[in-house]
N, C-alpha and C positions, 0 to 999 in steps of 0.2 A: 571396466576394462581400462588398463593404464599402459603407458609407454607403447603407443600404437603408431604405426606408419602407414600412410596411404601409398600404395604401389600399384600402378597400372590398373586401376579400377577396383582394387580391394583394400580393405583395412586389415593389416596383419601385425602381429607382435614385432616390435623392433628387432628382437633376436632372430626372427625368421626372415626378415626383409633382405633380399639379395638382388643385385644388379649384375648382369653378365660382364665377364672380362672382355667380351667383344663389343661392349657398348661404346659408341662413338664419343660419348661424353667423357668416358674414362680414358679412351685411347688418344683422342684428339682435342679434347676440350670443346667439342662441338655440342654446345648446350647453353642454356640460359637459366638464370635463377632470379628469384625475388625474395627479399627478407621483409617480413611484416611483423607488426606488433598487435597483440590482442589486449584489450582492456575490458574488464567485466564480462568476459566471455564473448566479446564481439571483436572482429578483426577490423582495425581502423584502416580506412582508405583502400580497402580490398579491391574494389573495381578499378581504381587508378593503377594499382600494381599489376592486375591482370591485363589491363589495357596496354601498359608499357611492354609487358612480356609478349603479348600477341603481336604487337606492332614489330617488335624485334624478330619474332619468329618468322614473319613473312620476309623480312629483309634477308635472313640467313638461310632461308629455304626449308623451314620446318612447317610451313603452311599456316593458314589462318585459324586452324583448330587442331593443335597437336594431339594426336591420339584420339580425336573425337570425344575428348573428355571435358566435362563441365569443370573447369579449373577452380572457379570460385566455390562451387559446391564441394569439391574435393578438399579445399582448405577448411571450409566450415565443418565438414564431416570429421576431419582429422582433429580439429580443436575440440569438438564435442566428444569424440571417442576418448580423448585423453583427459576429459573432465577438468579442463584448465580455465581459469578466469584471466590470469595475467600470464601471457605467453609470448614466445618468439617463434614465429613460423617461418619455414623456408620451403618454397616451391621450386623444384628443379625439373626442367624439361630438356631432354637430350634427343639426338638424332636416332637413338635406338640401337639395337643389336644387329650387327651385320659383319660377315667375314670380308665383304668387299670394302675397298677404300671409299671414303665419302664422295670423292670426285669421280669414282668409277661406276659404282652401282648403287649409290645412295645408301640409305640406312633402312632399318626395319621399322616397325611401328614405334613411334617415339616413346621413350621411357618417361613416365611422370611420377615424381616422388614428392610427397609432402611430409614434413616433420613438424612437430609442435613440442616445444620444451618449456618448462616453467621459466619465467623471466622475472628477475628482480632488478629494477632500475637503480642507477646510481642514487645514493642518499642525497637529500636536500643540501647537505654541506658541500658536496662536490660541485653542485650548480652555483653555490656561493663562492667557491674557490676558483672555479673555471679550469679549463684545460691548459696545459703547457704542451707545445708541439715542437717537433724538430723538422727542418727541411730535409727531405729524403735525398739520398744519393741517386736513386733511380728516378726516371722521369716519365711523364705522360708524353704522348705524341699528338699534337693538335692536328696533324695532317693525316692521322690514321683514320680511315673512313668508318671504322667500327668502334671508335672510342666512346660513343654515346650509347653503346649496347652493354647491358649487364650480363656478360657471358661467363661461363664456368672457367674460361681462361683468365684467372684472377691473379696471376703470378706477380705482376707489378705491385698490386695492393698488398699482397701477402709479404713480399720482401720489404716494402716500405714500413708496414706495421711491425714486422719483426725487428727491423733496425731501430725504430723509435722505442719499442719496448725495451730492447737491450740497453738503450741509452737512458732509460728511466723516464721517458715521456709518455703522455697519455695517447698521443696520436701523431701521425706523420702529416707533413704538408708537402705536396708534390708540385714541382714546377713542370712546365712543358719544355720541349726542346729549344724553345726560344728564350727560356729563362723567366717566363712569366708564371705567376701563381695559377695553378689549375684547381686543385681540390685537396681534401684530406685523403688519407689512405682508404677510408670507408665512409667519407662524409663530404658534403659540400661546405664551402666557406663564404661568409659574408663579413664585410667591414662596414664601419659606420664613421662618417665624416660630416660634421655640422648637421646632425640629426637625419642624414640621408644614408641610404644603403648603397654600397658599392660591392659588386660581386663579379667573378669571372664569367664571361659570356660562354655560350656553348662552343664557340669557335676556339676556346682555349684547350679543347680536348677533354672536356669533363663529361661525367654521366649526368643526365638531366634528372636529378633526384626528385622523388615524390615529395619529400619534406621541403626541399628547395622550392618546388612549384607551389606548395601550400603557403610557404612563407612569403613568396612574391605576391600571392593573392591577399594575404593578411596585410601586408604593407600597403597595398593599394587601398584596402578598406579603411585603414587607419590614417590615410593621408601621408604616408611616408614615401618619399620619392626614392626611386631605384635607378642606378645606372649599371649596365652590364658592359664591362670593358676589360682591356688588358691591365693587369696590376703587377707591378714589379716589387721585389723584396725591399728595395730602398724606400718604398712608400710606407712600409709597415709602421715605422716610428711616428708617422704623422696621422695615423688613424686614432679616433677617439675610443672606439670599441670594436669588438669582433666576436663572431660566434660561428659554431659549426652546426650543421643540420644532418640528421639521419633518422630513419624510421624508428629504431630502437632508442637512439640518443635523444630524440626530439630536438630541442634547441639548447646547445651547450655553450656557455660563454668561453671565449678564447682570450686568455690574458697575457700569454707570452710565447714567443717564437725564438728558437735557436737557429740561426742561419747557417749556411754551408761552411762559413769560416769559423763557426763556433761561438759567434757573438750572440748574446741573449738580448732580445728586443722586447721591451714591455709595451703592451698595447694600452694606450690611454693611461688610466690610473692603476692598471693591473688588477682591477676589480670589474665585475659585471656592470655595464652602464645602463642608463635609463631606457634607451631604445631597445636594447637587448631584453631587458626585463619586461617591457611592454609587449614585445612579440612573444616572449615565453608565456606570459599570462594569457594572451589571446590564443595561442596555439593550444594550451591546455584547456581553455574554455571550449574551443572547437572540438577537441577530442571528447570532452565530457558530454557535449551535446550529441555527437554522432555515435557514441557508444553507450548511451543511457539505455537502461532496460525498459 
């Protein structure tokens, strides 16, 4: 069986999978999602992703067990049904179908959807070249109480990525309303100065990424110090290295930034640096250990 979707307790052909037009996720963006990567037929950091989603589900009123479904099991079943080894999975949970407004009568039974698609990572050459990014015209809001939740209301990231792609860049870099660096359009960002990491704190209005969390742990194990603080665009030229993190991207060197005024800023030598390479290797070793058959 191929091209199968998990939908509310059943595995169905993608061509037959349907979500109601009255679903609150469709109508109001009242939902959550997680994107995961599978290696060798195993989903990496699955429990971390599920844990983040469940924590967010309680915050926004979806309960501590949306739909009463084993979400981790649903993800594994979907991957297996599609007979994939290397894959990109997306788990989406919404407030469900209801004719009532979310604030008036709540929703129906939560909708749970899992998709799994073949995934081909960037070639090694891209990791040697690194990403070039542009500062987005849209901004994150560090004072927004839900900025740390990965909701289906993803418009800021979509607009930022569209803008960057139209300009010929690999990714966007978002500032918050105070003008400080927050994160990438769909990634977190780290900088390196004097062999130490510097990264925006959660108070910058960022999503607490799973890969970001893992990198912080790897840095500690390697004796690399980390500071989490406000970072301004004028600091970029003074950093030695930089990289982006995301579940499908892993750790991608960041070599250049175009600022809001159109000025191109080279990070360090414009090539991946030693600290970035060390963390890239450690991350891949961790993935290999945890996804070994």
